[in-house]
N, C-alpha and C positions, 0 to 999 in steps of 0.2 A: 750633468753639462760641463764642458769645458770652460776656462776662465775667457778663453777669446769669443765663444758662444754666448757667453753671458754678458761680455761687452758689447756685442753686435746686438744682442736682443735689448739692453738697457738704452742704448743708443737710440733704437727704433722706438721705443717707448716714449722718450722724452719728446720727440716730435708729436706724439699724440697728447701728453701731459701740459705742455708748455703753452702751445698756441691754440688749444682746441677751442676756448671761448671765441676767439676771433674769426676762425675757419667757421665754426658753427654759426657765428652770428652772420657771417660774411654770405655764406650760402642761404640763410633764412631769409636775409634780406633781398636778396637776388630773386627768390620764387615770389617774394612779396611785392616788389616792385618792377619786376620786369614780366608782367603778366603775358606778353607777346608770345603766341605758340611757336615752337620751332619745327612743327609739321612740316615735313618737305624741305626742312632747310638743307643748305650744302654745308659739308663738312669735310674735316681731315684730321686724322691720327697720325702722328709721326714719333717712331720709337727710335731711338738714337743709343750709342754705345762709345763713351770716349775712354781710351786708355793712354795714359801718359806717364813718362818717365822725365824727372828733372834732376838736374844737379845744381846747387847752389855752394859756392865756396866761402860763404859766410851767412849760413842761414839765420841765424840769431841777431845779424846785424850788431855785432859788437865792435867796438873801436880796437880793440886788443886782443881779445881771446876769439879768433874766427874758427869755427866749427865746420868742416864741409858735411853736407846732409845731402843723401840720396833720397828723393820723394817718388814713391808709385801711387800714382792716380787711378781709379777706377771709378768712372760716372756713368751708369745708365741713365736712361731719361725716357719720359713719354710727355707729349704735347698734343692737346685735343682742341679743336676749334670747330666751332660751328656758328653760321651767320645766315640771317635773310635781308631783304632790302633794309628793315628797320632796326634790325638788332644784331647782336653779336656776342659770343661768349669764348673765353680763351682760358685755359686751364694747363699749366706745366709743373712738373714735378721732376728733380734729380736728386738722388742719393749720392754722396760723394765719398769714397772710401779712401782716406787717406793713409799710407804707411810709410815709416821712416827709418833710415839707417844711417849710420855715421862710422867714420874709423877713429872716433876720440876715445881716449882713455878714460877722460873724467867726466864726459856728458853721455847719456843715453837718450839719443834723439827718439826712440821708440815709443817712450813713455807717452810722446804727444800724439801717436795714432789716434784717429777719431773718425767717425763717420759723420759727415756734415750733410748740411740739407738746404736744398733751392725750391721754393714753392712759390708759384705766381697765379693770380686768378684775377680776371676781368672781365665785367658783363658791362654790355652798352646798349642802351635803346632810345630812340626817338619816339615820344610820345605822341607830341603833334609834329606840326611843319616845322616848327623851329625850336623846341623843347628838346634836350637831350641829357639823359640822366647815365652817368658811369659809375661804376663801383670797382675798386682795385683792392687786393689784398696781396701781401709780399711778405716771405718768411724767409730768412736767410741765418743759417748756423755755420761758423767757421771759424779758423784761426788768423785770417789776413787781416790786419788793421785797416787797408784800404779798401777792402771789397763794397763798403758802402760809403765812406765818407772819403772824396778823393784828395781832400786836404791831409790826411791821416797815412797816406799812402807808403809813405817811407818810415813810419813808426817800426820801432824795433821788437815790440811787445808781441809775443805769440799765444797770448792769452785766448782761451775758447769763449765765444759768446754768440749770442743770437738776437736778431732785429726782428719784430714783428710790426707791422704797418697796415694799416685800414684807411682808406681813403673813398669817399663819397665827393661825386662832383656833378655841378647842374650847369649846363651851358644853354644860354638862350639868345637867339638871333632876333635883336630888335628889327632891322631891317638887312637890306643887301648888303650894306658897309657895315651896320654896328654888330658887335656881340659882347655878351657880359658872361664872365665865368665866376661861380661861387663854389668854393670848395672847403673841406675840412679833413685833416690828417690827423690820426692818433698812432702814436710810434712808442715803442716799450723795447729798451735796451736790457738784456739780462747778461751778467758776464759771470764767469766761472768763479772769480774769486772777488774782483773789485765790485765797486758800489754800482747798483742798476740805477737806471732812471728812466722817464717817461716824459712825453711832449704832445703838447695839444697845439695845433697850428692852424690856423684860418686863412684862407686866400680870397681875394678878391681881384678880377682882371676886368679891364674894360679894353676892348679891341676896335680899331678903326681900320678899315681897307680904303685906302685912296683909289687904288685901281688893283689890276691883277698881279702886279709887280712890287706894290709898295704897303706897308700897313704901319700903323702906330699902336703901340699897346702901354697901358697905365697898369702896374701889378703892384698890389698892395698885400703885404704879410704880416701876421702877428702871430707870435709863438711863445710859450711857456714851457721851460725845460725843468723838471722838479726831481731832486736828489734827496735822499734820506738824510743825509750829513752834509755833503758837499752844498756850495752856493747855488741856489736856485736863482733862474733869470729870468726877465722878459725881454722879448725882442721885438722890435716893430721896424720893418723895411719897405721903402717905396723906391721903384725903379721905372723908368720911363725907356722904352726899348723901341726903336724903329728898325725896321727888317726890310730889305730891297733884294729883289730878283735881278741881277747884273745880267744873266743870261739864262738860257735853258739848264746850261750847267753849275754854274755859279750863284750864290746867295750870300748875302751880307748881312750882320747884325752889330748893330751900335746900341749899346745900352748903359744906363748910369743912374744911380740914386743914392739914398741915404739910408742908413742902418744905425739905429740906436738901441742899445742893449744895457739894461740896468739889472743889477744884482741885488740880492736881497741883503738888506743891512743888518749889521750885527752878527753876522755868521762867518763872515771873512774879511780879509784885507783887499780882496780882489775889485779894481777899480771899473767903474762903468766906462762904456766905450760908445762915442759916435763918431760917423765919420763916413766919407764919401764911399762908395763902391762902384765898380765898373765891370762890364762884359762886352769885349769886342769878339767877333766870329766872322770866318769866312769859311764857307762849306760847298764842296761840289762833289757832285755825282753823275756818273753816266754810266753806259752798259759795262764798260772795262774798267773805270776809274772812279775812286773816293778821295777827298781831301777834306781834312779838319785843320783848320788853323784859328787859335783863340788866345786871348788874355783876360784873366779874370783876376778881380781883387775883392776879398771878403774876410769873413771872420769863421773859425771853425765852429761847428754847432756843439759837438760832444765833447767832453774831457773827462780824464780820469785825474780828479784832484781840481787844480785850478789852472792846468796848462792850456790857456787860450791865446791864442795867436792871429795876428793879421797876415793873411797869405797873398802873395803876386804869383800867380802861374801862367808863364805861357806854354802853350800845348802845341804840337805839329804831329799829325799822322795822315800818311799817304799809303794808299792801296791800289795795285794795279794787276790786271789780268792779264797773261801772256798766253798767246795759242790757245785761249779757250780753257786750258786745264791748270794753268800754273798763277797762282795768288802770290805776288810779292808785297810785302808791307814793310813800312820803316816809319820809325816816328821816335817820338821823346818828348820830354818836358823839362823846364827850368822852373823851379819855385823856392821864392826867399820867404820865410817865415819871420816875423818881428812878433816877439812874445810880449805881451802884454802883463804877465804876473811872474814869470819865473826869473830869479836873478840867479848870477853865477855863484854868489854865497851871500850868507847874510850881512856881511860886512860891506857888500858890494852893491850899488844901485845901478848896475849896469845891466840891462835886459838881455836876455837870451836872443841869438839870432841863428838860424839854419839857413844854409843856401844848399839846394839839392836838384843834382843834374842827373837826368836819365835818358837813356838811350835804348833803342831795340830794332831788330830787324828778324825778318822771317820769311820761309817761302812753304807753301802749302801746294800739294801737286793732287789735283782730282783723278785717282785711278779710275773710277766709275762714277755715275751720278750719285750712287749710294755709299761710295768710300773715297776717303781722302786721308792722306799722311802730310805732316809737316813738320820742321825743325825752326827753332827759335832761338836767339840769343838776348839777354838784357843785360844792360850794366847801370849800378846806380852808386853815386857818390854824393854824400851829405857830409858837408862841412859845417861844425858848429862852433861857436865860441864857448861853449860849457864842456868840461871834460868828461869823456865817456860817451857823448852823443854823437860823435862824428862815426862813421863807417865808409867802406867799400863793399860791392857785392857784384859778383860776376853769376848768371844764371844761364843755364843752357837747358833745353829740354826739347823732347821728341813727342808727338801726338799722332794717334790714329782714331778717325771718328767714322763711325757707321751709322747711317741714317736710312730709315725707311719710311716713306711716306704715303699713305693711301691714296690722298688725291693724286700724288705724282703717278701712280700704277694705273690709273683708271686710262 
């Protein structure tokens, strides 16, 4: 067997050996707690294939040693759905084959070739008129730092890691205007070299609908993240969120609250944090256009070592369909990170600060209802007051997507 064949085989085996317990538990619970028969249910199976070619002029996001890297991505996928009036099941899986090449004499980017995985499962059923139970499972294996945590999107590290997350939720409608949501989430991070971690998180939400356009939501979260050697912490967060439909197209959200985080004493010099958090958002969607504008402030959840920071992030994304076949997208974000624990040097008390500017645009053309092609450009500039953490990156990529839906063909 060739080395490449052994590599692909070992990559495929990892998705079986690493998350098998969670997926087995998820499917077992699904059959146990979703007794509703799906005989005669409606369904859909969608097959897809994405092929993408990327170019980055600073793939490893270095301040001084910029390396241009070409990336070829092949991503087949399958999505299956089934639903009745009371229940639904959703399953999606995509292996992602990533191949790298470069023009550098000092770095061999091909050593980072890997097969990533994206798997999602969701089951939902209504037991009684007002009681609904849902169960979700998510597994991701990637090298992209921001694939899961939006606050870490500009991180330079390309280490391979996986995330496995399982979440049961229970929703109960007390009356026409009141609803309560109780949930739990277990999450595991497994890194190739860095320290792994896991998290237990509990949710409680109380929602009140004033009318068809206005609602108020009280959300309480508590979570505990555990590391083998890095500092463990416990977080509690309370938010009050007001949502209003301004029109049939526009909706707004105004939310704020308080976040309290305490680190395990005796294991580190990391200081506890407590402070106010915010989320403001304006969203819009019509048959031809989409709009997303938001401002958020909070702490990052996952850290390698003790690099925790308070993030302020403003985001804008706009999408519009022209002539029924051409989709144009434009957006970007500004993020400011105020680090709580990382200083410039051991003699200095000045904390690290980062400012990140990002802009992107793209065009996608639908050749047929099952075939589309797109070209995109993205620019990122991170300015840090710590030497070695600033970088500029320009990225261009083209994509061709094939998609076949059994429901669409009926």
